[in-house]
C-alpha positions in Angstrom: -20.3 -174.6 34.4 -21.3 -171.8 36.9 -22.1 -168.4 35.6 -19.8 -165.5 36.4 -20.4 -161.8 36.2 -24.2 -162.4 36.3 -27.4 -161.7 38.3 -26.0 -161.6 41.7 -27.1 -162.8 45.1 -24.6 -162.2 47.9 -23.5 -165.5 49.4 -20.5 -164.4 51.4 -18.9 -161.1 52.2 -15.8 -159.9 50.4 -12.5 -160.2 52.4 -12.3 -157.4 54.9 -10.0 -154.5 54.7 -7.1 -154.7 57.2 -7.9 -153.0 60.5 -7.3 -149.2 60.4 -7.1 -148.9 56.6 -9.6 -147.2 54.4 -10.7 -149.4 51.5 -9.3 -148.5 48.1 -12.8 -149.1 46.7 -15.9 -149.3 48.9 -17.5 -151.7 46.4 -14.7 -154.3 47.1 -13.4 -153.3 50.5 -11.0 -156.3 50.7 -9.4 -155.8 47.2 -6.7 -153.3 46.3 -4.0 -151.8 48.4 -2.5 -148.5 49.5 1.0 -147.1 49.5 2.6 -148.2 46.3 2.1 -148.4 42.5 3.0 -151.5 40.6 5.0 -150.8 37.4 5.4 -154.3 36.1 4.5 -158.0 36.8 6.6 -160.9 35.7 5.0 -164.3 36.3 6.7 -167.6 35.8 4.1 -170.3 36.3 4.0 -174.1 36.1 0.7 -175.9 36.1 -0.4 -179.5 36.0 -3.9 -179.9 34.8 -5.1 -183.2 36.3 -4.2 -182.4 39.9 -4.9 -178.7 39.5 -1.5 -177.8 40.9 0.0 -174.4 40.3 3.5 -173.3 41.2 4.6 -169.8 40.6 7.2 -167.1 41.0 6.0 -163.5 40.8 8.4 -160.7 40.3 6.6 -157.4 41.1 8.3 -154.1 40.5 6.7 -151.1 42.3 7.2 -147.6 43.6 6.2 -146.4 47.1 3.7 -143.6 47.0 3.7 -143.1 50.8 6.0 -144.3 53.6 5.7 -148.1 53.8 6.2 -150.1 56.9 4.1 -153.0 55.4 3.4 -154.0 51.8 0.1 -155.7 51.2 -0.8 -157.7 48.2 -4.0 -159.6 47.3 -3.6 -163.3 47.2 -6.1 -166.2 47.7 -5.7 -168.2 50.9 -5.7 -171.4 48.7 -2.2 -170.5 47.6 0.8 -171.0 50.0 3.7 -168.6 50.0 7.1 -170.3 50.6 9.5 -167.3 50.2 9.5 -163.6 49.7 12.5 -161.6 48.6 12.8 -157.8 48.6 15.3 -156.4 46.2 17.1 -159.7 46.3 17.4 -160.0 50.1 15.4 -162.4 52.2 12.4 -160.8 53.8 12.1 -162.4 57.2 8.5 -161.5 58.0 5.4 -162.0 56.0 1.9 -163.0 57.2 -1.3 -164.1 55.5 -4.3 -162.2 56.8 -7.5 -163.2 55.0 -7.1 -162.7 51.3 -3.8 -160.9 51.6 0.0 -161.3 51.7 1.4 -158.9 54.2 5.2 -158.2 53.9 7.3 -156.3 56.5 10.6 -154.9 55.2 13.5 -154.7 57.6 13.5 -151.0 57.1 10.4 -148.8 56.1 10.4 -147.7 52.5 10.5 -144.0 51.8 8.1 -142.2 49.4 9.4 -142.6 45.8 11.5 -145.7 46.6 11.5 -148.3 43.8 11.4 -151.9 45.0 11.1 -155.4 43.6 9.3 -158.3 45.3 10.0 -161.9 44.4 7.3 -164.2 45.7 7.3 -167.9 45.4 4.0 -169.7 45.9 2.1 -172.9 45.1 -1.2 -174.6 45.7 -4.5 -175.7 44.2 -6.1 -172.6 42.8 -9.9 -172.1 43.2 -12.4 -169.4 42.4 -12.9 -166.7 44.9 -16.4 -166.7 46.4 -18.1 -163.4 46.9 -21.3 -161.4 46.3 -21.0 -161.9 42.5 -20.7 -165.7 42.6 -17.4 -167.4 42.0 -14.6 -165.6 40.0 -11.0 -166.3 39.2 -9.2 -169.6 38.3 -11.8 -172.2 37.4 -11.3 -175.8 36.2 -13.2 -176.9 33.1 -14.0 -180.4 32.1 -10.6 -180.6 30.4 -8.7 -177.4 30.9 -8.9 -174.0 32.7 -10.2 -170.5 32.3 -9.8 -167.4 34.5 -12.8 -165.1 34.9 -11.2 -162.2 36.7 -13.9 -159.6 37.0 -14.1 -158.0 39.5 -11.6 -159.5 42.0 -10.5 -162.9 40.6 -6.9 -162.1 39.8 -5.8 -162.9 43.3 -6.9 -166.5 42.8 -3.8 -167.2 40.8 -1.1 -164.6 41.4 -0.2 -161.9 44.1 -1.3 -158.5 42.9 -2.8 -155.2 43.6 -6.3 -156.3 42.5 -8.1 -153.1 41.5 -8.9 -151.7 38.1 -7.0 -148.5 38.8 -3.8 -150.4 39.3 -2.7 -150.9 35.7 0.7 -152.3 34.8 2.4 -154.2 32.0 2.8 -158.0 32.3 5.2 -160.8 31.2 3.8 -164.3 31.7 5.5 -167.6 31.2 3.3 -170.7 31.7 4.6 -174.2 31.5 2.0 -176.9 31.3 1.2 -180.4 29.9 2.0 -180.6 26.2 -1.4 -181.7 24.9 -2.8 -178.4 26.1 -2.5 -175.0 24.4 -2.1 -172.0 26.7 -3.9 -168.9 25.6 -2.9 -166.1 27.9 -3.4 -162.3 27.7 -0.7 -160.7 25.6 1.3 -161.6 22.5 2.9 -165.1 22.3 6.6 -164.3 22.0 8.0 -167.8 22.7 7.1 -171.5 22.8 9.4 -174.3 23.8 8.6 -178.0 24.3 10.6 -180.1 26.7 9.6 -183.7 27.3 6.0 -183.9 28.3 5.6 -180.1 28.9 5.5 -176.9 26.8 6.5 -173.4 28.0 4.4 -170.6 26.6 5.8 -167.0 26.9 3.5 -164.0 26.6 4.3 -160.3 26.6 1.6 -157.7 27.5 3.2 -154.2 27.2 -0.1 -152.3 27.5 -0.9 -151.1 31.1 -3.5 -153.6 32.2 -5.7 -154.0 35.3 -5.1 -157.4 37.0 -8.7 -158.5 36.5 -8.2 -158.2 32.7 -5.4 -160.7 32.6 -6.5 -164.2 31.9 -5.4 -167.8 31.3 -7.2 -170.4 29.1 -6.0 -173.9 28.8 -7.5 -176.5 26.5 -7.0 -178.8 23.6 -7.6 -176.1 21.0 -7.0 -175.7 17.3 -5.6 -172.3 16.2 -7.5 -170.4 13.4 -6.1 -167.1 12.2 -7.2 -164.3 9.8 -5.2 -161.2 8.7 -7.9 -159.8 6.5 -9.3 -157.3 9.0 -7.9 -154.1 10.5 -5.9 -156.2 13.0 -4.9 -159.9 13.1 -7.7 -162.1 14.5 -6.8 -165.3 16.3 -9.3 -168.0 17.4 -8.7 -171.0 19.6 -11.4 -173.6 19.2 -12.0 -177.3 19.9 -11.6 -179.2 16.6 -15.3 -180.4 16.6 -16.5 -176.8 16.8 -14.6 -175.2 14.0 -17.5 -175.3 11.6 -19.9 -173.8 14.1 -17.3 -171.2 15.0 -16.9 -170.0 11.4 -20.7 -169.6 11.2 -21.1 -167.9 14.6 -18.2 -165.6 14.2 -18.6 -165.0 10.4 -19.0 -161.2 11.0 -16.3 -160.8 13.6 -13.9 -158.9 11.2 -16.7 -156.7 10.0 -17.5 -155.9 13.7 -14.0 -154.8 14.2 -14.1 -152.6 11.2 -17.5 -151.0 12.2 -16.4 -150.4 15.7 -13.0 -149.0 14.5 -15.0 -146.4 12.5 -17.3 -145.5 15.3 -15.0 -145.6 18.3 -11.5 -145.0 16.8 -8.9 -147.6 15.8 -8.9 -150.9 17.5 -6.7 -150.3 20.6 -4.4 -153.3 20.6 -2.1 -155.3 18.3 -4.5 -158.2 17.7 -7.8 -159.7 18.9 -8.1 -163.3 20.3 -11.2 -165.4 20.9 -11.2 -168.6 22.9 -14.2 -171.0 22.6 -14.1 -173.5 25.5 -15.3 -177.1 25.2 -17.7 -176.4 28.1 -20.8 -174.3 27.9 -20.6 -170.8 29.5 -23.7 -168.9 30.5 -21.8 -165.6 30.0 -18.9 -164.7 27.8 -15.8 -163.1 29.4 -13.6 -160.3 28.1 -10.0 -159.7 28.9 -7.3 -157.4 27.5 -7.2 -158.0 23.8 -9.3 -161.2 24.0 -12.7 -162.8 24.8 -13.8 -166.2 26.0 -17.0 -167.9 24.9 -18.5 -171.3 25.6 -19.3 -174.0 23.1 -22.9 -173.0 23.2 -22.1 -169.9 21.3 -21.0 -172.0 18.3 -23.8 -174.5 18.7 -26.4 -171.7 18.5 -25.0 -170.2 15.3 -27.7 -169.5 12.8 -30.6 -169.9 15.3 -32.8 -167.1 16.6 -31.1 -167.4 20.0 -27.6 -166.9 18.4 -25.0 -164.9 20.5 -24.1 -162.3 17.9 -25.0 -159.5 20.2 -22.7 -160.9 22.9 -19.9 -161.3 20.4 -20.4 -157.5 19.7 -20.6 -156.7 23.4 -17.3 -158.5 24.3 -15.5 -156.9 21.4 -16.7 -153.4 22.4 -15.1 -153.9 25.8 -11.7 -153.6 24.1 -12.4 -149.9 23.8 -14.7 -149.4 26.8 -13.3 -151.3 29.8 -9.9 -152.5 28.5 -8.3 -149.5 26.8 -10.3 -147.1 28.9 -10.9 -148.5 32.4 -12.9 -147.2 35.3 -11.0 -145.9 38.4 -13.6 -147.2 40.8 -16.3 -149.9 40.4 -19.1 -147.4 41.0 -18.5 -146.1 37.5 -19.3 -149.5 36.0 -21.8 -148.0 33.5 -18.8 -146.6 31.6 -18.0 -150.2 30.8 -21.3 -152.0 30.6 -23.6 -149.3 29.3 -21.1 -148.5 26.5 -20.7 -152.2 25.5 -24.5 -152.7 25.6 -25.0 -149.6 23.4 -22.4 -151.0 21.0 -24.6 -154.1 20.6 -27.4 -151.8 19.3 -24.9 -149.8 17.2 -23.7 -153.0 15.6 -27.2 -154.0 14.4 -27.8 -150.4 13.2 -24.5 -150.1 11.1 -24.7 -153.7 9.8 -28.1 -153.6 8.2 -30.3 -154.5 11.1 -32.6 -152.6 13.5 -31.4 -149.2 14.4 -30.3 -148.2 17.9 -33.5 -146.2 18.4 -35.7 -149.4 18.0 -33.6 -151.2 20.7 -33.8 -148.1 22.9 -37.6 -147.9 22.7 -37.9 -151.6 23.5 -35.6 -151.5 26.6 -37.0 -148.2 27.8 -40.4 -149.9 27.9 -38.9 -152.8 29.8 -37.3 -150.5 32.4 -40.5 -148.7 32.9 -41.8 -152.0 34.3 -38.7 -152.6 36.5 -38.0 -151.3 40.0 -37.0 -147.6 39.9 -34.5 -147.8 42.7 -31.1 -147.8 40.9 -28.8 -144.8 40.7 -26.7 -145.3 37.5 -23.8 -143.2 38.7 -23.5 -145.2 41.9 -25.5 -148.4 41.8 -24.0 -150.0 44.9 -21.9 -153.2 45.0 -24.9 -155.6 45.0 -26.3 -154.0 41.8 -23.2 -153.1 39.9 -23.8 -156.0 37.5 -27.6 -155.7 37.5 -29.0 -155.7 33.9 -30.5 -152.3 34.6 -27.0 -150.8 34.7 -26.3 -152.2 31.3 -29.6 -151.1 29.7 -30.0 -147.8 31.5 -26.4 -147.0 30.6 -27.1 -147.7 27.0 -30.3 -145.6 27.1 -28.3 -142.7 28.6 -25.9 -142.8 25.7 -28.8 -142.9 23.3 -30.4 -139.9 25.0 -27.1 -138.1 24.7 -27.0 -139.0 21.0 -30.5 -137.7 20.4 -29.5 -134.5 22.2 -26.2 -133.6 20.5 -26.7 -135.3 17.2 -24.7 -138.1 15.5 -21.7 -136.2 14.4 -20.9 -134.8 17.8 -21.8 -138.0 19.5 -19.4 -140.2 17.6 -16.7 -137.5 17.7 -17.2 -137.7 21.5 -16.8 -141.5 21.6 -13.6 -141.3 19.5 -12.2 -138.5 21.6 -13.1 -140.5 24.8 -11.0 -143.4 23.7 -8.2 -141.4 22.2 -7.9 -139.2 25.3 -8.0 -141.8 28.0 -6.6 -145.0 26.4 -4.3 -146.7 28.8 -5.7 -144.7 31.7 -8.5 -144.9 34.3 -11.6 -142.7 34.3 -14.6 -141.6 36.3 -18.1 -140.5 35.3 -17.1 -136.9 35.8 -14.3 -137.3 33.2 -16.9 -138.3 30.7 -19.3 -135.5 31.6 -16.5 -132.9 31.2 -15.5 -134.3 27.8 -19.2 -134.4 26.7 -19.6 -130.8 27.6 -16.9 -129.9 25.1 -18.8 -131.7 22.4 -22.3 -130.3 23.2 -24.0 -127.1 22.0 -26.4 -127.3 24.9 -26.2 -127.6 28.7 -26.2 -131.3 29.4 -26.8 -131.1 33.2 -30.5 -131.7 33.0 -29.8 -134.9 31.0 -27.2 -136.2 33.5 -29.4 -135.3 36.4 -32.3 -137.3 34.9 -30.4 -140.4 33.7 -27.3 -140.6 36.0 -28.1 -138.9 39.3 -31.8 -139.8 39.8 -33.4 -143.2 40.4 -36.7 -142.8 38.6 -36.6 -143.4 34.8 -36.9 -140.1 32.9 -40.3 -139.5 31.3 -38.8 -139.4 27.8 -35.8 -140.8 25.9 -34.2 -137.5 25.0 -33.3 -134.4 27.0 -35.9 -134.0 29.8 -37.9 -130.8 29.4 -38.6 -130.5 33.1 -35.3 -131.5 34.6 -33.8 -128.9 36.8 -30.7 -128.4 39.0 -27.1 -129.3 38.2 -24.5 -131.8 39.2 
């Protein structure tokens, strides 16, 4: 299986922004749309695994934020739209510019107008190719997964595919009965009819489209209610033993992170282990997906325990609190990487300082040409963003002390859960938790390319942001 969200070499450009429109996000100029705010998605999907055939009806409720003559949504060209209704009436005009569905109402919509689109579509979903490899709907050897980050949601439903565009979801998926559907949200209904089963999921938390996922496979369901929240695992039968070993400390991780970051943000946590190997695990709202290699490596020196911690940490940093633009990606990946180090420190292993010294030394031997606060689209998933982001947090911890540092992390989640954030939001909140001026630290770690000469507050840093 191909890697997603990994070291990236641009292969083809992202879809272009419609002529005359400024991009919602310069990092993904073809994703996201102006002029409205989605308030709810309701998806009714039917999928046949063997022919990879998807049929869907999307009901999208939204509010106009500016006068709208045209409503644009992100949707893969591999999916064909057969009908669009606006507020129950037939929309006579819609077109399919590259990577978009463009809808023209009979009358322009005024600012503040609430409207509902019903879109019927079908096709053979495929990943979306871009500078970060292939993302979105992907066939497995015997099943499906969706790897949505950063712009893969449009591979399987029409949406406003940008992290700032959070909304609740209701998803009904009907598929072949041997397969279990594991979809983002809480399973609220299941009905078998003949050779198919309908699975009904509710996701009330405001969620970015890229954080909504589908997993289909022949999985056994394991459940534990011994931790702070219910924990559900969906695993091929032959991997259950390896799973129990690899994820033996999952509930302990949730407890440790709940102490460090504040209560786990959602009602439950789900893990899917696919029957295929995955080079990189994937997080989604309230769930994570791993490959069978994670279970097969259990107990070995190359075990994936740090990645299990990393994906769990994204529930706080990335899913509950989500960046407003992709240039702020360090607020997701730097925080999740630092959480790996915190897990070992607070579970009896090496402390975060030991990890920091190790990776500081590695970065000293890496190119010094990355600006953490704005790494650029080609480098936004570069490993230096992850490690320098974690080092920035460790430098902050050394500067303000443990009590203030962890109070800040808990306040960050409590203040912004369900919302989108920027780097400046974090800097302003950090200032409220610091007894010293942090501007030299931020200038050295966030707003300068060279690696600072020390791990703590730079003695010779000057200027302000």
